[in-house]
Structure formats: C-alpha cells, structure tokens
C-alpha positions in Angstrom: -15.6 5.0 11.0 -13.3 1.6 9.3 -12.3 -1.3 11.5 -8.8 0.8 13.0 -11.5 3.9 14.4 -10.4 6.2 11.4 -13.1 8.3 9.8 -13.9 8.3 6.3 -11.7 11.7 5.1 -13.8 14.9 3.9 -13.0 16.3 0.2 -11.1 18.7 1.8 -9.1 16.7 3.1 -8.5 14.9 0.1 -7.8 17.4 -1.9 -5.1 18.3 0.6 -3.2 14.6 0.3 -3.6 15.4 -3.3 -1.6 18.6 -3.3 0.8 17.4 -0.5 1.8 14.6 -2.5 2.5 16.4 -6.0 4.3 18.9 -3.9 6.3 16.0 -2.4 6.2 14.1 -5.7 8.3 17.3 -6.8 10.6 18.0 -4.7 11.3 15.0 -3.8 11.5 13.4 -6.0 14.0 15.6 -8.2 17.6 13.7 -8.2 19.3 15.9 -5.8 16.7 16.2 -3.3 16.2 12.3 -3.3 20.0 12.3 -2.9 20.1 14.0 0.4 17.5 12.1 2.0 18.2 8.8 0.9 21.9 9.4 2.4 20.2 10.9 5.7 17.7 7.4 5.8 20.6 5.0 5.5 22.5 7.2 8.3 19.9 6.9 10.4 18.9 3.5 10.3 22.6 2.0 10.6 23.0 3.5 13.8 19.1 2.5 14.9 18.9 -1.4 13.6 21.5 -2.5 16.5 19.0 -1.2 18.8 15.8 -2.4 17.7 15.8 -5.9 19.1 17.2 -6.1 22.6 17.6 -9.8 22.7 16.7 -10.2 26.6 14.0 -13.0 27.4 12.9 -10.8 30.7 9.8 -8.9 29.7 10.9 -5.9 32.1 14.1 -5.8 30.0 12.0 -5.4 26.7 11.2 -2.7 25.3 7.4 -1.8 24.8 7.3 -2.9 21.2 9.4 -6.1 22.1 6.6 -7.1 24.9 3.6 -6.3 23.2 4.0 -8.6 20.5 5.0 -11.2 22.3 8.5 -11.3 21.3 10.6 -14.8 21.7 13.1 -16.9 21.0 13.4 -19.6 19.4 15.0 -23.3 21.3 16.5 -24.0 18.1 17.7 -20.7 17.2 19.4 -19.6 21.0 22.9 -19.5 20.0 22.1 -17.0 17.2 20.7 -13.4 16.8 16.9 -14.5 16.3 13.8 -13.5 17.0 10.4 -14.8 16.4 7.5 -11.7 17.1 3.9 -11.3 16.5 3.0 -8.0 15.1 -0.5 -8.9 14.0 
C-alpha cells in the first residue's frame, strides 16, 4: 500500500489498464473522435468554470472543496475576482 492507501496493481490490473490505454488511443486520438470530444469538453468547461469558485467569505455558503482548501480572499485583491486556495 502506498501513501494514498492504494494497493499495488496486480498483473491482471496492469494488463487491463494497458488494453484500455491502447483502445482509447486508437479510438480517441483519431482526428474526428478527438475533435468531437474537445468540442464537448470545451463547451462543458465554459459552462462550469464560473461556478467553480463562489467568492463568498462565509464557510456556510462555500462549496465543500472551498472549505477544505481554506479559500481566502487576499486583502490586496478584495475588489478583484481573486482567491487563494491550498490544494495540499
């Protein structure tokens, strides 16, 4: 077990992951599939990014990840859409 509590991979898991990687590479990396995937990804990203940070100082109103990462608004940036977060 490693520091994150993940068990070492068995040979069967390693073979399965390799087969999955090969399949994904063959099907997603061909131009048409990749283009469709990226269009969908970018559209979803544009839609969701504004909701990522609440910019609220009250922990009650913050998203769970904001509370866990100790999001704070720097004093020098109070009028900007800027936050500091600790992801570690």
